[in-house]
N, C-alpha and C positions, 0 to 999 in steps of 0.2 A: 504494500500500500504506500502510496507516495505521500511524503510529508509536504505540507503546503503552508505558505505564508501569504495571507490575503492582502497584498499591496503591490503597486508598481513602484516597482522600484527603479602692545609693544610700547610697550611704553619705552621711549628713549630716555636715558638718563644723561643729562648734560652737566658737566662740571665747569663752573666758571670761576674766575678769580682775577684780582688785579695784578698786572705784571709789574715787576720791580727790577731796577737795575742793580748791579753788584754794589753800588755805593749806598743804596738805601739801607737804613737801619731800622730794626723793629721798634715800634713805639714803646717807650718805657712804661713798665707796669707801675701803677700807683703803689707807693710804699705801704706795706702792711695789708694790701689787698690779696685775697685768696685767688689762686688761679681758677679760670673758668673751665670746667670740665663738662663736656656734653653728656647728657644722660643717654644711656643705651636704649635703643628702640626695643619695645617689648617683643619677645620672641614667641611666635605662635607655637602651640603644642604640636609635636610631630603627628603626621597622619598614620593611621593604622593601615598596613599594606593590603588588608582584605576589604576594608570598607571606606577608606579615605576620610574617616572621622577622627577628630583629635583623640589622642590616647597618651596617658602618662607613661605607661610601661607596656612592653610587649610580653604577653603571657604564652604559656605552652599551648600547643594545638591539639585539639581532640576531634577526631572524625567519628561520626556515628552513622551506622546503616539503619535507615528508617523505612518502615512499610509505607507503600504508596498506592494501596488499593482501597476500595470502599470499606472492606472489613477492618482496616486499621485506622480509620479516621473517626474523629478528628485527631490529628497528630499533636503530640505534646512537646512543647519547648522549641519547635522548629522556627518560630518567629524570632528567637534570640540568635539564630545561626548567623555567621558572617557570610558564608558562601553555601549555596545549595546546588549540588550536582544532580541532574536527572539522567538516569542510565536505563537503557533497555535491558530486560532480563528475559528469562524463559517465558514462552507463551506469548511473546509480543507485549508483555506488561512492562511497567517501569518500577524502579526502586530509587530511593534517594540516598545520597551520602551528604550529610550535613557537617560543615566545618565550624567548630566553635573555638573562640580564643578571646575576643574582646569582651564578650558577655557570656556568662554561664547561667542557664536557667536552673531552677531547682530540680527539675526532672526532664527527661527527654525520651521519646519513644513513639510508637512501639519499635523496639530494637529487633532487627531481623538479621538474617545471614548475609555474609559477605560474598562478593563475586570477584572473578579474576580481573575484571576491568578496574576495580578499586586499587589493586596492587600496582597498576600502571599509572594511576593518577597521583597516588599519595607521595611518591618520592619528591615532588616539587615542594612539599612542606618539610622536607628534611626527614626526621624520624618522629612522626607524630604518634599519639595514642590512637588505637582503633578499637571502638566498641562495636561488637556484633554478637550474634547468637548463632554459632555453628557455621560450618562450611562443608562442602562435599568432601568426602574422605580423600579423594585423589588430590584435592587442593591443599590439604594440610601442610605438606612439605613446602609449598610455595609461600604460604603465610609465614611459616617459620623462618624462611630466608628473606622475607620482605623487609623493607626499610620502615619498620613500625614497632610500636610497643603493643603487644597483645593484651587488651583489657576486656576480652570477651566474657560472657557469663560463666564460662568454665574456668577462666583464669582469675577473675575478680568477682566471685559470686556475691560477696557482701555489698557490692555497689549496685545491685539490681533488686527490684521488687516486682511482684505481680500486681498490676493495678486492678482494684475491684471494679466490677461492672463490665469488664471486658473478657472476651473468650480467648483462650490460648490457641495459637501462638501469638495473638495480637495484643497481649496484655503485659509484655515484658518491658519494664521502664527502668532506665538507668539514672544514676545521680552523677552529673558531670564532675562535681567536685571530688566525689569518692573515686571516680574513674581516673582522674588525673593524679590523685594521690597514689595510685598504684603504678604510675608512670612518671616518677619525679624527674627523669632526665629527658622527657619529651621535648622536642625542638620548639623553641619559641617562634611566634609569628615572624615571617620574613617576606621579602619581595617575591611575588609569584607572577609578576608581569602586569598587574592591574595598574591603570592610571586613572586619576579622578579629577573632576573639575566642578566648580559650583554652577557654571553656566553651560548649556549644551553647545556643541560646535555647530558651525554652519554645515549645510549639506544634507540635513535630515528630511525625511518625508513624513508629514503629519499622518498619524495612524491611530485609530481608535482601538481596534482589536486585531491581534495576530494569532493565527491558529497553527498548531504543530501536531502532526499525527504520527503515532507509532502503530505497529500491526494490530494491537489490541488496546490501545489507549489514545485519547485525544485531549489536547490542552488548548485553552484559549486564554490569552493574556490581554486584559482590557485596561486601558489607562483610566485612572481616577484622578481628575484634576483636583478634587478636594483633598485626597490623601497623598497625592504626589507619588503614587505607586501604581505598578501594573498588577492588577488583581488576578488571581489564578482561579480558573474554572477547569475542572477535570471531568471528562465523560459527561458533560452537560450539567454538572452540579458545582455550585460554589465550593471551593476548597477552604473549609472553615478550620480555624485553629481552636484547640481545646481551651486556650486562654481567652477566647472571644475574638470576633472579627475574622476577616477573610485573609488567607495567606496571600502574600504579594511582596514585591520588592521594587525599589526605585530603578533598578537595572536588570533587564533580562537579556542574556546572551543566547541566541539560537546558533549553535555551532554545528555546522554540517560535518560529519565525520564518517569514515568508513567503518562499517560493522560487518563482521563475518562470524562464522561459527568457531567457538573455541573447542578444545579437546574435552570439555566438561559438559555433562548433561545431568538433568534431574532424574528422579526415580521413574518418571513417566516416559523417559527417553527424549524429552525436549531439550535441545542443545542450548547451552549458555552462550549468549552473544559476547563477542570480544569487541569492545569499543576502542578504536585506535585514536588516541589523543596526542600522539607524537607525529610530526610531519607538517603539512600545510593544507589549507583549505579555505573555504569561504563561510560566511555567516551573516547574521543580522544582529545588531545591538539595538535594544529598545530603551529609551530614556526620555523623560520629559514629554511624553506624548508623541515622540518621533521615532522613526526607524532609520537606521543607518546600515548600509551595506558595508561589510568589512572583509578583510582577509585575516586569517589567523596562522600563526606558525609556532611550533614548539620543537626546538632542536633536539632535545633529549628528555628523558623522564625526570631528570633532576633540575631541569630548567623550566621557567615559567612560560606561559602562553602569551604571545604578543598579538594584540589586535590592532590593525591599522586601517585607516580610511583610504579613500581613493587617491588622495594626494600623498600618501605614504606616511602621514603623521599618525602618532598613536591615537587610538580612539579612547577618549576619556569617558569614564563611567560616572553616573550620579553617585553621590555619597550615600552609603548605607548598604543594606544587604544586596548581594548579587546572586542571581540564579543563572547557572550555566546548563542549558538544555542541550544535551548531547544527542543529536538526532541524525538520521541518515535519509538521504533522498531515496536510496534503495535499501531499506532495512533488510537484514537477514531474516529468512522465514523461520518461524518457531520450530 
C-alpha cells in the first residue's frame, strides 16, 4: 500500500571607532575614579539537542518501546518524550520508540518488545538505556552486543508495575527514574543532527492535514493553530494521551526510508521489517502549519541524521517534541 502525503508540493555587525595618530595620547583618567568596566551580556541557556528548548544540564537518555495499537491506548507518559520514532512492525502495524532525557514522566507505557530496527537507531544516542519487554529468542545475542544498557522487565523488574484496569500484555508500565537508576552510566543527551529555530524558514507550503499510510495503519497529522502543534489521529481516531489531551508535536518529520524483511519473524510467521535509517533519502518536515520538502542523510549509525532544504541549508525544527515517522513508499509486505 502506498504511503501518501496530501499536498503539492543577517544581521551585519559593524565596528566603528575614531582613528588616532601615533602622537595622540589617551585622555587622563580622573584621579580617584574607578575604571569603567562593561557589564557582560546575559548568556542564554544552552539548547537541548533533542528539543531546542533551554536546558540547564544534559541528562542521561532513556529509550522506551511503547505499544501503538488500539489495545494499548491511551499511552502513558508519551507527551513528556523529547523524540518519538514511529516504526513499522509485523503485520503492517506500527510501534513507537520514545526518547526521554529533558523531562521524565512518573510512568511510561504500555512497554512492549523491542525490534531489530531499534538497534540500528539507538547508536546515535551513544549508549542509552533501553526499556522493553522481551525480544524474539534469535534476537537476544544482538541486544547483548548492542550499544545500550538493558533495563528490560527481566533485567530491572523492580522498575515496572502492572497498571490496573488494563489487560496484559498492554498493562506493563515503567518508572523512568527507576529505569535510569539501573543504568547510571547511560550516555547523556548529545547532538543527533537536529537544528531548531523560533521562526519557520521560507519555502514552506501551507498545509492543514498530512496523511501517512502503513500496510495496516494510517496516520493523519493536523495542524492546530491554537496549540501550535500537529495533532495525531490514528486509524480514524484521535490519539489521546492518558494525561489528557491529544498526542501531537510542534514538528513532524515524515522520513521516507527503505524497508525490507529482516531475518526475524513472529510466532505466526510474519516477518519483522528492517527499517534502514542509514544512507540518504527524501522526506517532509511539518512545522508551523507548513510542509517542507527535505533531503535526509545519515553517514553511519553513530552519526546523526541531517535534514536539508532545497537550497542545501539545514532544515530547522520548531522547538519542542519531535516525531520522526519512518515510512516507506513501498513498504515490505507483512
